[in-house]
N, C-alpha and C positions, 0 to 999 in steps of 0.2 A: 610303368610310366604313369605319371600323374595326369589325371584328366582335368581339363580347364573348367573353372566354375563359370557357368553361363551368366551369372550376375556380376562378374568382375567389371565389365564396362559401366554398369549402373553405379557401382561403388565409386568409381573414379569420377563419373559425372556428378553424382550427389555431393561428393567432397568438394569438387570445384564450385558447385552452385552454392553450398552452404558457407564455404570460405568467402566467396564474393559477397554473400549476404551478411557477413560480419560475425561468423562463428569460427571458433577454433575447433576443428573436428578431426577424427581419425577412425580408421577401420578397426572394429573390435576383434576380428579374427576368431570368431566363434563358429562352431558347427561340427559336423561329423567328419572325421579324417581317417582314411585307411580302412582296411578290412576289419580291424579290431573295434571299429565304431566308437572311437574316443570322442567325447563331447567336451569342448573347452568352454568353461563358463557354466551356463545353465540353460535349460530349455526356455526359449522365448527371448533370449538376450538379443537386443537390436544389433544390426549390422554396423552401424556408425554411432559413435558417442562423441560428446564434446560439450562446449558451453558457449553462450552468447558473450562476445567480447564487451558489449555495452552494459549489460545488466547482470551478467554472471549466471543466468538461468541455465540449468543443465539441458543438453540437447540429446535426443534419441531419435534415430532414423532407421526404419526398416525398409529395405529395398526389395521390390517385387517386380518380376517381369509381368507383362500384360497377360491377363488371364489367371494369374496365381492369386490365392487367398492367403490371408494371415492365418497362422495356426492359432488354436485356442490359447496356447502359452504366450505367443507374441501379443495377441490382443489383450490378454490379462496384464502383461507387463506394461504395455503402452498405455492402457487405461489407468493403471495405478500411477504411472509417471505423470500423466495428464492431470489426474486428480490432485497431485502435489505440485501443480503449476510448472512443470517442466515443459520445454518446447518439444513437441512430439510430432513427427511427420512420417508418412508413408510415401516413398519416392518411387516413381515408375518412369518408363520411357516418355510418357506424356507430361510429366511434371511431378509436383509434390502436393500431397493432401495433408492439411492439418487434421489431427485425429478425429475431431467431431465430423469432418466432412468426407471421411473415407466412404466410398460408394458401397452400398450393400453387397454388391457382387464380390468385393474383396474381403468382407468380414467372414470370420469363421462361422461354421454352423455347429451346433452342439455345445458341449461344455466350454465355458470361458467367455461366451458371447455376452 
């Protein structure tokens, strides 16, 4: 039996929020699946991708439950995307953070910070 992903409600909320804010966005469907530990995509791939309907800028969103941190790989990808002027957010139950405003408690420690 497949176990439910605890972040699924966050994905739905984030997609609704970003769609209402003028983005075309979708779930990336990445991550570990099954006992064989298959990874779809690459480590650090954001949960949601898309683009801004007004200006065409790429959108990347990582969803995190309260108390969770970004992994070094997620931080590295989001930082690189931000550097190249993509719209980058971390979405939580309490709202969304633009990458430079991500609280210290959510940033990874160690490699990739």
